[in-house]
C-alpha positions as CSV (number, residue, x, y, z in Angstrom):
1,X,79.7,20.0,24.6
2,X,78.1,16.8,23.4
3,X,77.2,15.8,26.9
4,X,75.4,19.2,27.4
5,X,73.5,18.8,24.2
6,X,72.4,15.2,25.1
7,X,71.5,16.4,28.6
8,X,69.3,19.2,27.2
9,X,67.7,16.8,24.7
10,X,66.9,14.4,27.6
11,X,65.2,17.2,29.5
12,X,63.2,18.3,26.5
13,X,62.1,14.8,25.8
14,X,61.0,14.3,29.5
15,X,59.1,17.6,29.4
16,X,57.4,16.6,26.1
17,X,56.5,13.2,27.5
18,X,55.0,14.8,30.6
19,X,53.0,17.2,28.5
20,X,51.7,14.5,26.2
21,X,51.0,12.1,29.1
22,X,48.5,14.5,30.6
23,X,46.2,14.3,27.5
24,X,43.3,11.9,28.1
25,X,42.5,9.0,25.8
26,X,38.9,9.5,24.5
27,X,37.0,6.7,22.8
28,X,36.9,7.4,19.0
29,X,33.7,8.5,17.4
30,X,33.3,5.2,15.5
31,X,34.2,1.6,16.1
32,X,36.8,1.8,13.3
33,X,39.8,1.9,15.6
34,X,42.4,-0.6,16.9
35,X,45.1,-0.9,19.5
36,X,48.5,-2.2,18.4
37,X,50.7,-4.6,20.3
38,X,52.2,-1.8,22.4
39,X,48.7,-0.5,23.3
40,X,48.9,2.6,21.1
41,X,45.6,3.5,19.5
42,X,45.1,3.9,15.7
43,X,41.9,5.7,14.8
44,X,40.6,5.0,11.3
45,X,37.3,6.8,11.7
46,X,38.1,9.0,8.6
47,X,38.4,5.7,6.6
48,X,35.0,4.4,7.6
49,X,33.3,3.1,4.5
50,X,36.1,4.1,2.1
51,X,35.9,1.7,-1.0
52,X,38.9,-0.2,-2.3
53,X,38.4,-2.1,-5.6
54,X,40.4,-5.0,-7.0
55,X,39.9,-6.2,-10.7
56,X,40.1,-10.0,-10.7
57,X,39.6,-12.5,-13.5
58,X,35.9,-12.5,-14.1
59,X,35.2,-11.2,-10.6
60,X,35.8,-7.9,-9.0
61,X,36.3,-7.4,-5.3
62,X,35.3,-4.4,-3.3
63,X,36.3,-3.6,0.2
64,X,34.5,-0.9,2.1
65,X,36.7,-0.3,5.1
66,X,35.1,-1.2,8.4
67,X,31.9,-1.9,6.5
68,X,31.8,-5.1,4.3
69,X,33.5,-7.1,1.6
70,X,31.7,-8.1,-1.6
71,X,32.3,-9.5,-5.1
72,X,30.8,-8.1,-8.3
73,X,30.4,-10.3,-11.4
74,X,27.9,-10.7,-14.2
75,X,25.9,-13.0,-12.0
76,X,25.4,-10.1,-9.5
77,X,26.8,-9.0,-6.2
78,X,27.7,-11.5,-3.4
79,X,28.4,-10.2,0.1
80,X,31.3,-11.9,1.9
81,X,30.6,-10.5,5.4
82,X,30.1,-7.4,7.3
83,X,32.4,-5.8,9.8
84,X,31.8,-6.8,13.4
85,X,32.0,-4.0,15.9
86,X,33.5,-6.0,18.7
87,X,36.8,-7.8,18.9
88,X,37.4,-8.3,15.1
89,X,39.8,-5.5,14.4
90,X,43.0,-6.6,16.1
91,X,46.7,-6.2,15.9
92,X,48.9,-8.9,14.3
93,X,52.4,-9.9,15.1
94,X,53.3,-11.1,11.6
95,X,53.9,-9.2,8.4
96,X,50.4,-7.7,8.6
97,X,49.9,-4.8,11.0
98,X,46.2,-5.4,11.6
99,X,43.6,-8.0,10.8
100,X,39.8,-7.4,10.3
101,X,37.2,-10.2,10.3
102,X,33.9,-10.0,8.4
103,X,31.0,-12.3,9.2
104,X,27.4,-12.9,8.4
105,X,27.6,-12.6,4.6
106,X,25.2,-14.2,2.1
107,X,24.1,-17.6,3.3
108,X,23.1,-19.3,0.0
109,X,25.2,-22.4,-0.7
110,X,27.1,-21.7,2.6
111,X,24.6,-22.9,5.1
112,X,27.2,-25.3,6.7
113,X,29.9,-22.6,7.1
114,X,31.5,-21.7,10.4
115,X,28.9,-21.2,13.1
116,X,26.3,-20.8,10.3
117,X,27.5,-17.3,9.7
118,X,27.3,-17.5,5.9
119,X,30.1,-16.1,3.8
120,X,33.1,-14.6,5.7
121,X,36.2,-12.6,4.8
122,X,39.5,-11.7,6.3
123,X,41.2,-8.4,5.6
124,X,45.0,-8.2,6.2
125,X,46.1,-4.6,6.6
126,X,49.6,-3.6,5.6
127,X,51.0,-0.3,6.6
128,X,53.0,0.8,3.6
129,X,53.5,-0.7,0.1
130,X,52.3,-3.9,-1.2
131,X,54.9,-6.7,-1.1
132,X,54.3,-7.5,-4.8
133,X,54.6,-3.9,-5.9
134,X,51.3,-4.2,-7.7
135,X,49.9,-0.8,-6.8
136,X,51.3,2.0,-9.0
137,X,50.5,4.6,-6.4
138,X,52.2,2.5,-3.8
139,X,49.4,3.1,-1.2
140,X,45.7,2.7,-0.7
141,X,45.0,-0.3,-2.9
142,X,44.2,-4.0,-2.7
143,X,47.3,-6.0,-3.1
144,X,45.6,-9.3,-3.7
145,X,42.2,-11.1,-3.2
146,X,42.0,-14.9,-3.0
147,X,39.0,-17.2,-2.6
148,X,40.0,-19.5,0.1
149,X,36.8,-21.4,-0.6
150,X,33.4,-20.7,-2.1
151,X,32.4,-19.2,1.3
152,X,35.5,-17.3,2.3
153,X,37.8,-14.7,0.8
154,X,41.2,-13.4,2.0
155,X,42.2,-9.8,1.0
156,X,45.5,-7.9,1.4
157,X,45.1,-4.2,1.7
158,X,47.9,-1.6,1.8
159,X,47.2,1.8,3.4
160,X,49.2,4.6,4.9
161,X,48.8,4.0,8.6
162,X,48.7,7.3,10.5
163,X,51.0,8.1,13.4
164,X,50.0,6.1,16.5
165,X,48.0,7.9,19.1
166,X,48.1,7.8,22.8
167,X,49.1,4.7,24.7
168,X,45.9,3.2,26.3
169,X,45.9,1.6,29.7
170,X,43.9,-1.4,28.7
171,X,41.5,-3.0,31.2
172,X,41.0,0.1,33.3
173,X,37.4,1.0,34.1
174,X,35.6,3.7,36.1
175,X,31.9,3.5,36.9
176,X,29.2,4.4,39.4
177,X,29.0,0.7,40.6
178,X,31.7,-1.9,41.2
179,X,30.9,-3.7,38.0
180,X,30.0,-0.8,35.7
181,X,32.1,1.4,33.4
182,X,30.0,4.4,32.4
183,X,32.9,6.9,32.6
184,X,36.0,4.9,31.5
185,X,36.0,1.6,29.7
186,X,39.2,-0.3,28.7
187,X,41.3,2.8,29.5
188,X,39.3,5.2,27.3
189,X,37.0,8.0,28.5
190,X,33.5,7.5,27.3
191,X,31.3,10.0,25.5
192,X,29.7,12.5,27.9
193,X,32.6,12.6,30.3
194,X,35.4,13.8,28.1
195,X,34.3,17.4,28.7
196,X,31.7,19.3,30.6
197,X,28.1,18.7,29.4
198,X,25.1,20.4,31.1
199,X,22.9,17.4,30.3
200,X,25.2,15.1,32.3
201,X,25.4,17.5,35.3
202,X,24.9,16.4,38.9
203,X,22.3,18.3,41.0
204,X,23.0,20.8,43.7
205,X,21.7,18.4,46.4
206,X,24.1,15.7,45.4
207,X,27.0,16.5,47.8
208,X,28.9,13.3,47.1
209,X,29.6,11.1,44.1
210,X,31.2,7.6,44.5
211,X,33.3,6.2,41.7
212,X,34.6,2.6,41.5
213,X,37.9,1.9,39.7
214,X,39.2,-1.5,38.5
215,X,42.3,-2.6,36.6
216,X,44.1,-5.7,35.6
217,X,45.8,-7.1,38.7
218,X,49.2,-7.5,37.1
219,X,49.2,-3.8,36.1
220,X,47.3,-2.3,39.1
221,X,50.5,-1.1,40.7
222,X,51.0,1.4,37.9
223,X,47.9,3.5,39.0
224,X,48.9,6.6,40.9
225,X,47.1,9.1,43.1
226,X,44.4,11.1,41.3
227,X,44.3,14.9,41.0
228,X,41.4,17.3,40.4
229,X,41.1,20.7,38.6
230,X,37.9,22.8,39.1
231,X,36.8,25.3,36.5
232,X,36.1,28.1,37.5
233,X,38.6,27.6,40.3
234,X,36.4,29.4,42.9
235,X,32.9,28.9,44.0
236,X,32.9,25.1,44.3
237,X,34.7,23.3,47.1
238,X,35.9,19.8,46.1
239,X,37.7,17.2,48.1
240,X,38.6,13.5,47.5
241,X,38.3,10.6,49.9
242,X,38.2,6.8,49.8
243,X,40.8,4.2,49.0
244,X,41.1,5.4,45.4
245,X,42.2,8.9,46.5
246,X,45.4,7.6,48.0
247,X,46.5,5.7,44.9
248,X,45.6,2.3,46.3
249,X,46.0,-0.3,43.5
250,X,42.6,-1.3,42.1
251,X,41.8,-4.8,40.8
252,X,38.7,-6.4,39.2
253,X,38.1,-8.4,42.4
254,X,38.6,-5.5,44.8
255,X,37.7,-2.2,43.2
256,X,38.9,1.0,44.8
257,X,36.4,3.7,45.9
258,X,36.9,7.3,44.9
259,X,34.5,9.7,46.7
260,X,34.2,13.2,45.2
261,X,32.8,15.5,47.9
262,X,31.7,18.9,46.5
263,X,29.8,21.8,48.1
264,X,28.5,24.9,46.3
265,X,29.8,28.1,47.8
266,X,28.7,30.4,45.0
267,X,25.5,29.9,42.9
268,X,25.8,30.4,39.2
269,X,23.7,29.7,36.0
270,X,26.4,27.6,34.2
271,X,27.7,24.4,35.8
272,X,31.1,23.8,37.3
273,X,33.5,21.4,35.6
274,X,35.6,19.1,37.8
275,X,38.4,17.4,35.8
276,X,39.8,14.3,37.3
277,X,43.2,13.0,36.2
278,X,44.5,9.6,37.2
279,X,48.2,9.2,36.2
280,X,49.4,5.8,35.1
281,X,53.1,5.0,35.0
282,X,54.2,4.3,31.4
283,X,50.8,5.2,29.9
284,X,48.8,8.2,29.0
285,X,46.8,9.5,32.0
286,X,43.2,8.7,32.5
287,X,41.2,11.9,32.4
288,X,37.5,12.6,32.6
289,X,35.2,15.5,33.6
290,X,32.2,15.7,35.9
291,X,29.8,18.6,35.8
292,X,28.1,20.1,39.0
293,X,25.2,22.4,39.0
294,X,25.0,25.1,41.8
295,X,21.6,26.6,41.8
296,X,21.9,27.8,45.4
297,X,24.6,28.2,48.1
298,X,25.1,25.2,50.4
299,X,26.0,25.7,54.1
300,X,29.0,24.0,55.6
301,X,28.4,20.6,57.0
302,X,31.6,20.2,58.9
303,X,30.5,21.9,62.2
304,X,27.1,20.2,62.3
305,X,28.7,16.8,61.6
306,X,31.3,17.4,64.4
307,X,28.5,18.4,66.8
308,X,26.5,15.2,66.1
309,X,29.7,13.2,66.6
310,X,30.3,14.7,70.0
311,X,26.7,14.2,71.0
312,X,26.8,10.5,69.9
313,X,30.0,9.9,71.9
314,X,28.6,11.6,75.1
315,X,25.3,9.6,74.7
316,X,27.2,6.3,74.4
317,X,29.3,7.1,77.5
318,X,26.1,8.1,79.4
319,X,24.3,4.8,78.5
320,X,27.3,2.7,79.4
321,X,27.6,4.4,82.9
322,X,23.8,4.1,83.4
323,X,23.9,0.4,82.5
324,X,26.8,-0.3,84.9
325,X,25.1,1.6,87.7
326,X,21.8,-0.3,87.3
327,X,23.6,-3.7,87.1
328,X,25.8,-2.9,90.2
329,X,22.8,-1.6,92.2
330,X,20.7,-4.6,91.4
331,X,23.5,-7.0,92.5
332,X,24.0,-5.0,95.7
333,X,20.3,-5.0,96.6
334,X,19.9,-8.7,96.0
335,X,23.1,-9.8,97.8
336,X,23.4,-7.3,100.6
337,X,19.9,-5.8,101.1
338,X,18.3,-9.2,100.5
339,X,15.7,-7.6,98.2
340,X,14.0,-9.6,95.5
341,X,12.1,-8.9,92.3
342,X,11.3,-5.4,91.1
343,X,12.1,-4.0,94.6
344,X,15.8,-4.8,94.0
345,X,16.1,-2.4,91.1
346,X,18.0,0.8,92.0
347,X,15.7,3.8,92.5
348,X,12.5,1.8,93.1
349,X,12.1,3.1,96.6
350,X,12.3,6.7,95.5
351,X,10.0,6.0,92.6
352,X,7.4,4.4,94.9
353,X,7.5,7.4,97.3
354,X,7.0,9.8,94.4
355,X,4.0,7.8,93.1
356,X,2.4,7.7,96.6
357,X,2.9,11.4,97.0
358,X,1.4,12.1,93.6
359,X,-1.6,9.8,94.2
360,X,-2.4,11.6,97.6
361,X,-2.2,8.6,99.9
362,X,-1.9,9.6,103.6
363,X,-3.9,12.9,103.5
364,X,-4.4,15.8,101.3
365,X,-1.5,17.7,102.7
366,X,0.9,15.0,101.9
367,X,2.2,14.5,105.5
368,X,0.9,14.0,109.0
369,X,1.8,15.6,112.3
370,X,2.7,13.4,115.3
371,X,-0.6,14.1,117.1
372,X,-2.6,13.4,114.0
373,X,-0.7,10.2,113.5
374,X,-1.6,9.0,117.1
375,X,-5.3,10.0,116.6
376,X,-5.3,8.1,113.4
377,X,-4.0,5.0,115.1
378,X,-6.6,5.5,118.0
379,X,-9.5,5.9,115.7
380,X,-8.4,2.9,113.6
381,X,-8.3,0.8,116.8
382,X,-11.8,2.0,117.8
383,X,-13.5,1.0,114.7
384,X,-11.5,-2.1,113.9
385,X,-12.1,-3.7,117.4
386,X,-15.6,-4.5,118.8
387,X,-16.4,-3.3,122.4
388,X,-16.5,-6.0,125.1
389,X,-19.9,-6.9,126.4
390,X,-20.8,-5.9,130.0
391,X,-21.9,-9.0,132.2
392,X,-25.5,-9.0,133.1
393,X,-26.7,-6.8,130.5
394,X,-28.7,-7.7,127.4
395,X,-28.8,-6.0,124.1
396,X,-32.4,-4.9,124.3
397,X,-31.7,-1.5,122.8
398,X,-30.8,-3.0,119.5
399,X,-33.1,-1.6,116.9
400,X,-34.5,-3.9,114.3
401,X,-35.7,-2.7,111.1
402,X,-38.1,-4.3,108.8
403,X,-40.3,-5.8,111.5
């Protein structure tokens, strides 16, 4: 009985995992998010700007989550840094779950600080209670605030960390160029491609879209063959091609190409949505949507392409045979017929005869009868050869003009 129960639980767990793994990982609405050491995402967008106050001796500290850190005293407010949107909200392997860095605070009396960024702050985030049990509520409070120097403060903050989200396949990108990531960046689908948007639609005349995928080389083998889903399922014919369509491992040095070939079979006012899903072993799937407008029906290109292919093959064969014939005839005429120059080219005799016939050489009728040919030779001899003089006669009958 126990074995049956455990077997059923295993099947349920596998089904749940498959169901959740299909969900795409969309980039959060704000930069107030972080990936833990197991690549699960924690989205703190709801906490953006939430204030946490700490009453110190003579100085109060205020932390505005993912915004800034400042001190408040009788002398006024002093800013100890602002939240940096890039690479300064990271996971930690120690007792702190996450760490935030704040830079570019007030510069006065801190001109020689690190990289001339003015006052800075470090926020150590604890998921749960404070270690010193300072907070009565147990959660959502500053455990401690310590001035490491006049230009830097270290703050411990305890908050109730939410349940981790999807597991992100870090380093994976999808873009329209080999070194771009408009669609997917760092394993997360970017805004505009998480669902269908008419403003992001491709035109009717665009029959193919090429996408380039990259991944970290050590994890590229985890990328599997992509699948597509068209909505509505009729009216748009979509096929995939390229190295990316077969599940070929993409890397940053050799991106894989995924060609999306689509053809409008039914025109409609609203665009079609093509949802592309790329499974990744051990991670949540990469999923994004492309939108296609179909303002008119497009004719099939398969037959015309096939016809042009056949025509090209036949033309190539014809030119190869013609070249071999010309070369062989030229060699034969020069070696056997002892012809030289342009006369050795095959077909020159026929071409010369045609040109003579068209130019009318040899009579208007184009040919001569045997008797005409003899007369022509006789007449030619009569006017080309002077008559012999008779002895004893003088040319007295020669007329002279101009005397």
